[in-house]
Structures are given as structure tokens and as C-alpha cells.
N, C-alpha and C positions, 0 to 999 in steps of 0.2 A: 307539194301534195304527192301522196303515194298512189300509184295507179293500181287498180284491181286486176289488170291483165297487162302483161308485157310479152315481148317476143325476143328470142335470141337472134343474133345476127344471121345465123344459118337459116332460121325460119323466115326472116325478112327477105333474104335473097330468093328463097323459093316462092314466097308470096309475090314478090315483084315479077318473077318469071311467069307465074300463073296469071297475074293481072295483064301482062303483055299479051298473053295468049287468049284470055277469056273475058277481059274487061273487069269492071268493078266486082269485088268479092265480098262475101259475108262469112263469118265463122259462127258456128253454134256448138257449144260444148255439150256433147252428148251425155245423156244420163244413163246409158247402158243399153242392154238388149243386144241386137245384132252387131252393132259397131262398138261395143264395149263402152269405155268412157273417153273416147277420142274427140279431139276438136275436129269438127267436120267443116270442110271448106266448100262453099257453093257459089255459083254466079249470083250476084246480088239480087237480080230480078227473079230468080228461080226458087227462092226460099222465102216463104211468107212467115213473118213473126206474128205472134198473137199476144193477148193480154197476159199470158203466163210466161212470157219471155222477158228476161231482165237484160238490159244493155249494160254490160260490164265496162266497156270502153272501146278503144280502137287500137289495132296493131297494123302498122304499115298502111294507115288510112282505111282500114277495113273494120266495120263494126263487129264486135264479138258479143254474142248473146249466150245466155244460159237459162234453162228452165227455172221457174221460181222455186219449185220444190228442191231442185239440185242446188240452187243458190243458197237456200237456207242452210244446207249442210256444209257448203264451202265458203260461207261469208267471211270466215276468219282466215281465209287463204288467198294469197296472190297467185293467180294462174300464170304460169310461164309457158308460153307456146314455143316448142322446140321442134326440130325435125330430125329423124333418124332413118337409117337405111332399113328397108323392109316394106312389104306391101301391106297397106292398111285396108280400110273399107273401100269397096268399089264405088261407093256413092260420093266419096270425097275427091275433089279435083286433082289432088296430088298422086292418086293411086297409080296412074300410068308412068309416073316418073321413077318408080322403084324406091320411093321415099314415103314416109308417112309423118304427119304431124302428131305430136305427143304432148300431153299436158304434164308439166312438172308443177310442184307446188312449194310455196314458201308460207309458213304460218306467220301471220302478223304478230309483232310484239305489241305490247300495250301502247307504247309511244307511236308505233306505226298506225295502229287503229285510230288514234286521235287525229292523225294527219291524212286519213283516207280521202280520196276524191269522192264527192257525193254522187250517188246514182241519179240518173235523169228522172224527172217526175213521171214521164210517160215512156214506156219501154217499146212501144210499137214504133216503126220507122216508116218513112216514105222518101222517095226520091223527089227532086224538085218537080212540082206540078202534079204529083200523083197522090191520090187518096189512099189511105191505108185500109179503109173499110172497117175500121174499129172506132168505137165511140171515144170521145175525148180528143185532146190535142195530140198530134203526132210530132215527133222530133224530125226535123228536116236535116238530112245529111248531104 
């Protein structure tokens, strides 16, 4: 199966460092505005997803979400989370490291599209024993 989101080895190294310092993390692919179109990294418990967030998959055991409207525009693209030198958004956890996460893309071929991992039925998440506050079933991670 083809994953909708993957990470480079450099990104995984930074994610693991951030997990060690902050605990479980979540990524949200920004749709623009103040933080551009950057993948934003947050402590898992500090970012609440909603009905308009699509769970693309996981990188380094961290869920990666994208807004539904943004997903519709990027559905044909595999997101590749990388890390580069430079200061990104002050809201994302990597900012003090002098590094920033960056999304690269790979447009799926027709054969890759046929082999894509299915999206989860419900895009909201919860941690073990926690209610999402959203209607419907929540995916437990």
C-alpha cells in the first residue's frame, strides 16, 4: 500500500528528539495564512481536531492531519515531511531548534492511486479513555 504521508530520515530524527522533550506529537498540514503551507508540529493534547480535519496517516508514530478543503486540493499528492535549516512558525515545536519542517510533494501515478491506503472513516481522534467531543465514532490512537 502507498502511504499518503511519509517523512525523510532527517525529519524522523527531529520528530524523535521533539517527542523525547515534549511527549506525543501531532502534525497538521497548514492551509496557509500566517504559517504559510507548513506542516505544524504540536503536543498531541494541545491541538484539537474537528470534523473538517482528515487523518492522512502517521509519521514516526505521530498522526498527520490536513483540513478537508486542503485535502481535496492535494489528494493526488503524497506529502513528504522533511526538515531544513531555518526558522519557521513560532507556533510549531521545532522553531527553537533553528530548523523547520517542510512539505515536499510527489504526484501519484495512476498505478499508485490504485494502491493508496484508505483514509480512516472518522477523522477525529482521541487518546485512550478520552472523548473527542465530536459526534460519531472516534479513532483511538
